[in-house]
C-alpha positions in Angstrom: -31.2 2.1 23.7 -28.5 3.7 21.5 -25.7 1.7 23.1 -25.4 -1.2 20.5 -25.5 1.1 17.4 -22.8 3.3 19.1 -20.7 0.2 20.0 -21.1 -1.1 16.5 -20.1 2.3 15.0 -17.1 2.6 17.3 -15.9 -0.9 16.5 -16.2 -0.3 12.8 -14.2 2.8 13.1 -11.6 1.1 15.2 -11.2 -1.8 12.8 -11.1 0.5 9.8 -8.2 2.4 11.5 -6.4 -0.8 12.2 -6.7 -1.9 8.5 -5.4 1.5 7.3 -2.5 1.4 9.7 -1.5 -2.1 8.7 -1.8 -1.2 5.0 0.4 1.9 5.4 3.0 0.0 7.4 3.1 -2.8 4.8 3.3 -0.4 1.9 6.2 1.5 3.6 8.2 -1.8 4.1 7.6 -2.8 0.6 8.8 0.5 -0.7 11.9 0.4 1.5 12.8 -3.1 0.2 12.3 -2.0 -3.4 14.6 1.0 -2.8 17.2 -1.3 -1.2 17.2 -3.6 -4.2 18.4 -1.1 -6.8 21.5 1.1 -6.5 20.9 4.7 -5.5 20.6 7.2 -8.1 19.4 4.8 -10.8 15.8 4.7 -11.9 14.1 2.0 -13.9 13.6 3.3 -17.5 11.1 1.8 -19.8 12.7 -0.7 -22.2 12.3 0.0 -25.9 10.0 -2.4 -27.7 10.8 -3.5 -31.2 8.1 -3.1 -33.8 6.7 -6.3 -35.0 5.6 -6.5 -38.6 2.9 -8.9 -39.5 
């Protein structure tokens, strides 16, 4: 009687965990690649923007 709702809930929770795991893994890889591109000890600073007169 309650088998299908339980299976559906379990499947939903399992798929949600897979999506979260894949997202965390991809984010970690992206951050590693970003850190590898720039030299250590340097940070990206905001570039000054010149004022535009109309």
